[in-house]
N, C-alpha and C positions, 0 to 999 in steps of 0.2 A: 478676839484674841489675834494679835498681829505679829507676835514673835514667839516662837517656841524653840528652845535649845534643849537637846536631849542627848545624854550620854547613856548608851545602852550596853550593859555588861562590859564596861571599860575598866571600872575600878572594882577589885574583888570584894571590897567591903560594902559597896553600894551598887547593886545591879542596875538601878535606875537613878539618874540625877537629871532633874528636869527643871528648867527655869523658863518663865513665860511672862510677857507683858500683854495685858488685855487693853486694846484700844477700841473705844466705843464713843458714841454720842454721850456727852455728860448728862443730857436730859433723860436718857433711858433708865428707868428704875431697875435697880439690881441690889442684891444682898451680898455682903462679904462672905468669905468662906465660913462654913458652919456645917454641923451634922444636920442632915435634912430631916425634919419632923415626919414627913411622909415616906421616907426611905432611910431609916436611922443608921444603916451601915455605910452610907455614902457621905463623903465630906467634900465640899467644894463651894464655889460661888454659885449664885442662882440668878437667872434673868427673871425679874418679877413681872414681865409682860407675857411671856409664853411658857415659863416654867422650866426651861432647859438650862444648860450650863456651857461654859467655854472650857472649863478644866475641872475635873473632879476625880476622886479615887474612892475605892471600896476597901473595907477592912481586910478583905481576902487577898489583896495585892493587885487587883485590877485597877486600871486607870484609863482615862480618855481625855484628849485635848483637840481643839478645833480652831481652825482659822478660816476666814472667808478668802475667796479668790478675787483679786481686783484686776479687771480689764474693762474699762469704761468704753472701749471702742467696740466691744461686742454687744449685741442686743441683750438687755437685761432679762433675766428669767426669775419670775417670782415663784413662791412655793411655801411649803411649811417652814416653821422656824428651825434653823439648822442646829440650835442648841439641843433639840430633842435627840440628835444623833449621839451626843455624849450621855444624856440621861438614859436613853433606852438601852445602850450597851451595859451600863452599870446596874440597871434594874433588871436586866435579863440574865440569861445563863449561857449564852452562846460563847464559844471560844472566839478569840480575836479574829482569826481568819474566817470562820463561819459567819460572824456578824458582818464583816465588811463585804463578803460575797453576797449576802442578802441585800445589803444596802446598794451595792453596785448594780444589782439587777433592777433597782427601782430608782435610779439616780435622778430621774426627771422630777421627783417629788420636791427637790430642794434647789435653790439657787446654788451656784458653784461654791465648793468648799474643799478643804483639806482636812482629813481626819486621821489622827493617831490613836490607836487603842492597843492595850496590852494587858498581860498578866505577868506572873512571876517567871514565865518561860518564853513568852513570845511578844514581840513588838511588831505591829502591822500597820500599814499605811494605805489609804485610799485617797486619790485625787479625783474629784468628779469630772475634771476636764478630759481624762482619758478612760476613767472607769476601771483602771487596773488595780488589783489588790496585790500588795507586796508584803512579804515577810522580810523584816529588816535584819541584817547581820549585825553583830556587835560593832559598835562604833559611835561616833559623835555626829549628830544631825542638826540641821538648822532649817526652820520653816517660817516663812512670813506669808504674804498674800499672793504667792505664786507657788509652783510645785516645789517639792522637797529639795533642799540644797541649791535652789536658785541663788547665785552669788550676789544678791543685793547687798549694799554696804553693811546694813545692820546684821544680816545673816552671816556674812563673811567675818566681820569683827567678833560677833558673839560666838560663832563656832570655834574660832581660833582661841578665844579666851576659855571656852568650855574645855577644849582638849587639854589645855595647860592645867586647869583646875582639877579635872577628873583624873589626870595623871599624877597628881601630887602624892608622894608616898605618905602613908599614915594620915590621910585626909580625915578630918573630923566633920561631923554634921554642921557644927557651928561655923567652922572655917569655910565649908562649901557654901553655906547660906550667905555668909557675909560677902564672900568674893562674888557670888553670882548676883546678889542684889546690887552690888556696885556696878557690875556689867550692865544690868537692866536699867540703871539710872543715867546712862550716857545720853546727854541731850544734843550731842553734835550731829548736824546733818551730814549725809554722805557727800563725798566729793562730787562736784558738779559733773565731771566726766563719767561718773559711775551711776548716776541716777537712772532708774528704769523709766520707760515710757509706758504708763498704764492708762493714759487718756486724761490724767489730771492736768490742770494748768501747772506750769513749771514751778511756781512758787509753792503750790500745795504739794507737788511731788517732793520738793526739797524739804518741806516741813515734815511730812510723814516718813522721810528716810531716816530720821533719828530713831534710835532705839526707844527712848522715852519721848513721847510727843507732848508738847505743851501748847495748848490752844484753848480758846474760850468755849468752843462748841464741840470739838472732837479731839480726843487725846487719850493718853494712857490713864486708865482708871485704876489699875492695880498691877502690882508686880508680885509674882509668886515663885517660890522654890519648893519643889517636892523631892524628897529623897527616900528611896526604898532601901532598907539595909538588908544584910544577908540573913537576918532572922525574920524577914518579911514584915518588919514594922515600918510604918510611915513616919516621916518627920517633915513638917511643912511650916512655912511662914508666908504670910501674905501682907503686903502693905497697900493701903488705899490712898488715893491722891485727889486733891481738888483740881479744878481746871488750870490753876497757876502752878501746879506741881507741889503744892504744900501737902505734907503728910497729914492725913486725916484719921488714920486708924491702922492698927496692926493686930493680927491674930496668928496663933500658932497651933500646930498639931503634933502630937506624938502618940502613937498607938503602942509603944513599947511599955513593958512593965505590967 
């Protein structure tokens, strides 16, 4: 997952509005969002290599989302699959803050990551780079492959769009989903002067600066929007893409009714 946009307790009708693009090697096997057979209260995509996830939610209103941290100039650190961090929060019973504090105490088990976990009352964040657990105040947040709200072009553009969408009076689920999917489909690279330096060659840095990455080997595999309403019902949509950006599938979620 390489971009997460999150509006937390901004819109009174929707305590959580979350939009995300998952960027990954196209060859890595994965399953589109679904109710998990081995954990039937959990809905989300699934990594078919290690069994974890990059974004998933629970019927009880809990959710988790993950990005990797990119800095190729630092010595790489191997470890367990980071997708387990999403899975283990949702299959467990810890509060968001308690879960992240436990993970922070054993941070060396994984390569670097950013992790957002929440329930109906709390949104919490852990960056493995500093090991600090934060409870997030109401507001709009953006996260890519650096720490929270680092103003990379895709984060800055996406966060500005999210603030406008989340602040729309009488916002509907369908309107939020349509607007955010449009934000997630932006294929423009960031301005040359604003590209980060994470150790990638400049042409690759430019390629991955786009919100939606189109590339034969590594790119945006899916775009997801999750909305939690004031009745604690989930509304979700996920679109999957081929390496050339062609839409290959769509699935939806609604736990209301």
